[in-house]
C-alpha positions, 0 to 999 in steps of 0.5 A: 500499499502506498503511504501517500495515497493509500492505493496498492502500489509497489512505489512509495515515499521513501523513509526520512533520510533515504532516497526519495522516490515519487508516488504516482499520486504525489507529483513533484514536477511543477509542469502540469501533466496532460489532462486525461479528458482532452484530445489536444495531445493524443497518444499514438497507440495502435487501436488493436491494443485497446481493450473492448467495451461492448457498445463503445468504439475507442479511437485513442488514448488521452492520458498517460498510461504511467503514473496512476492505476487508471487510463482514459480513452476517447470513445464514441458511444454507439447507441447515443452517437456521442463522444464520451471518455472511458476510464478503466484500470491499467492492465498491470494492476488488478488486485482486489484492493485495486478494484476497491479503490477504483470503485470508490473513485467511481462512486465519489464522482457519480454522486456529483451532478454539476455543470462545472464538474465532469459528469459520470454517465455509467459505471460497469464494475462487473466488466473485466477490467471495470470501467466507467463512462464520463463526459468528454470535454473538448477544450484545454487545461486551465493554465493554457486556456487562461494564457493571455486572457484578462483577469476578469476571465481568470476570476470567472473561471476560478469562481465557477471551479470554486462553486463546483468544489463547494458543491462537491464538499456540500455532498461530502466529497473532497477532491484532494488533487485540485490543480490547473491540469485537473480543470478543463475549460471548453471552447465556450469558456466554461471550466470543468473540474475533472479527475476525482481519482483521489476524492474521498467522502469526508466521513470515510476520510475522517475514519481513515485519518483517525485509524491510520493518521493523515496520508499524503495525497495529491500534487506536492506543490498544491498540498496544504500545509496541514496535510504535510504536518499530519493534522486534521484535513477537510474541505479547506485543503481544496480551497488552498489548492485552488488558491495555488492554482489562482496564484499560478494563473496570476503570475505564471509561477507556482508559489513554492519550488523544490527538487524533492518532496522534502524540499517542497514540504519545507518550503510550504511549511516555512517559506512565504511566497512572493506577493503576486504583484511582485511577480506581475505588477499588473495583477489587480490588488483585490485578486491578490488578496483573494489568492493570499487568503485562500493560501493562508498557512493556517486553515482557520485563516483561509476562506471557510468554504470554497463558496466564500472564495467564489463570492469574493471572486464574484465581488471583484468581477462586479467591481465591488470590494472583496472581503479578504484580509490576508494575514500577510497584509496584517503582517506587512502593516505591522512591520510598516507601523513598527518602522514608523514608530521607530522613526518617531522614536529616533526623532524624539532622541534627536530632539526634533520633537518633544515627548508630547509630539511623539505620543501625538504622532505615535498614537494612531499607529499604536491604535492600529497595532493593538486594535481588536474590537470585533465590531470595527472589522465586521462593519468594514466587511459587512456593514448591514449585517453587522448592524443587524447582528449588533441590534439583534444581540442587544434585543436578546439581552434586553428581552432577557432582562425584561422577564424578571422585571415585568413578567416574573410573577406570571412564570413558574420556577422552571419557566423563570430559569428556562427563559434566561437559560435558553438565550444564555446557552444558545448565544454561548454555544453558537459563539463557540461553534463559530469560534471553532470554525474560525469565524472569529468576528461573528464568534466574538459578537455572540460570545460577548453577548452570551457573557453579559447574559451569564450573570443574569442566568446564574442570579436567576437559577440560584434564586429560583432553586434557593441555592447559596441560602446565605441570609443577612439582615434585611437592612443589609440586603440590596433587595430585601425580598430575596427570593421569598416573594414574587418579585426577582430579588437575588440576595447579596451572596447570589449576586456575588456568585453571579459576578464571580461567574461573569469575571471568570467567564470573561477571563476565559474568553479573554485568554482564548480569543485574545480580544482586547475589548474583553478586558473591559468585561473583566474590569467591569466584572471586578468592580461588580464583584467588589461591589457585591463584597461590599454589600455583604459587608453592609454597604446598603446600610452605610448608604442609608445612614449617611456613610456614603463617603466610607463606601467611596473611600473603599472604592477609591482604595480598590481602584489604587490597586489597579495602578501597580497591576497595570505597571506589572502588565506593561513589564510583560511583553505578552500582557502589555496590550492589556496594561492601558485598559487596566490603568484606565480602570484605575484612573477613571474610578479614582477621579470619580470617587475623589469628586464625589468625596468632595461632596459627601466627605465634606457633609459627613465628615466636616458637617458642611452644608450640602449645597454646591456653593458650600466653601468646604465642598469647593475647597475640597474640589480645589484640592482635587484640582491640585492633585490632578495637576500634580498627577498630570505633571507626573504622567507627562514624564512617565515612561509608559505612552498610555500613562502619558496619554492620560495626562491630558485628561488630568490636566483638563480637569484642573481648570474645571476644578479651579475656575468653576469652584472659585466662581461658585464661592466668588462672593464668599470667603475672607474679606481682603479689602474694599474696592469701590465701596464693595468687599473684595474676597479672597476667592475673587482675587484667587480666581483671577490668579488661578486663571492667569496661572493656567494660561501660563501653564497651558501655554508652557505645556502647549496644552490649549485644553488648559489655556483656553478654559483659563481664558474663558474663566478670565473673561468670566472674572472680568464680567463679574468684577465689572458687575460688582465694582465697575458697572458705573465706571466708563474708563474701566473697559479702556483701562483693560484695553490699554493694559492688554495693548501694553502687554502685547507691545511688551511681548513684541518688543521682547520677541524682536530683541530675542530675534536680533540676539539669535541672528547675532549669535549665529 
């Protein structure tokens, strides 16, 4: 038995390290052999040596007699007066195993009835030798038929061949020897997939594979990488081979070369073929994408079906955008982006740009390198479908929430669990099935929705079946009626378990898919888990008895833990993309807690009035502004780019916390002096000082987001001071104008002197 194809043969592949011999079914010759169903190169064989088949008159042999077990003759069927092709077994093979292989080939081909697949008219296994009758295609092999033709013609014939293979795959047949010599093009330009001599039913192939391992079969230059590696095979090996065919049609060359089977195997598994446009610059870029997508080394990255490849070829012919995004493109994009980032880093080292300019230039490149949100890619490839998918998933999620909110009392215990369990299990099951089938984008859409449904399902199931019966005083339970009445009321402990399930499942999804957007699920889940823990500690009681600041302080402390966690993630190369998200989950809650503490801390700890013009509250907010200024200045000089990116947000908060608060207490505070008969307060003076300081700071840091709000605050200060002190003083606007003119004149004079000094120094 030949280990390459499974046929009975005295020829086989040599053992590793020995001299290699070529199996009849593993052709290493890069030139296509003459097709068995064309009379273009007839073999001169005496008619007297032909076998006799009743009802048929054989005229010539149209396939080489060496190589396989079969031989094909051109013949005329006497009863119907039509040309046919007859394939029979060679005279020198005739064992029982040979006949079984021949019968399997005939039965596989006979299952198929497609206009672009060579048809089987009849099979005669009882004849000696056995033979079957098939369609005779008057035409040329694909490579010769496409020579000199347009790219639109090439795309059309390959599209039709892909649809024919998709039809065969749908009927459980894998060709296993797709190449240009096995695709015949008739004189009407119609392709016909021929030679199903290696075709196996998919179910039989899987049984053989599990029992004996993967066997090498086909033409070496067209064999898919997973076949060489001995992995699981399926219809995508035909997609790969058809990609090789398209590559050859576009460039005139095979993608990989080698004098021996071992050399070809190494090239297929390790080398990257030249881009088609590198060999033929006239190749349309969309066709190059289709070709490279079909030839992906990883089968999960290829077209999922031959039909999907055909659809992209149809899009090309119709002038529409193809959906293919080959891995080669992403690799090349990443290389180019890294080159740009390296150049930007060199500019910074040479002091051509400062750190802020470096971050501003590098930010879009880093965003392209780390983008992993599935909806972006879905919208680019399938705009309407992605919108419908998103809306559908959201409706499923919302409808699942409506059951416990509005219809709970109408359902039994079992029905309550089922109405949540069904969408949860369905969304997650479909998501994992799509993920296993390499449909990553749709899989992430389903899995992300299923992850959001999971905590609701856990909360309902544990409540309805009274699991985790941990009870607390009603004053501590977020929902006092935890499962005892008609309303949906999970206990704090059950919400803790639901949150833990959500975090755990989100971590599993994140590790499995490496999708960065799932970091937001993990971060949000951690805060939900922490909130549930605080509820068990009595947070509801604190909130009801004016201890809000205690809860805020605990949240602030928890957020601080994510700061060192983000820095630790940044030190690990594999985890670095997640560090920026972890830092965001530290900074944003910390800022919110500090702002809320200014309100609740001042009233609960300092017994201030709960009014927004309270001096205590506004002084606390000013203090927060000092913290944000210090944090922004420190973040500007951080080594991590994502930390530097947040410095601008922190600095934006500074004018808000200084200008807004001083205006709220503008007329309050300590008396400093009299101005035109009215008291001038410390906050009135402080307001203008802070505005000027922020203009200086924003200008020095080149942060218009700081300087512009400060200029607006200065304008507000002038208006309020005019109203309080100078509403009847007509020279006041003139004094401001003269002051401003003098300031501009001074600045221009200084600029002139500096310019002259610089010219002299050079």
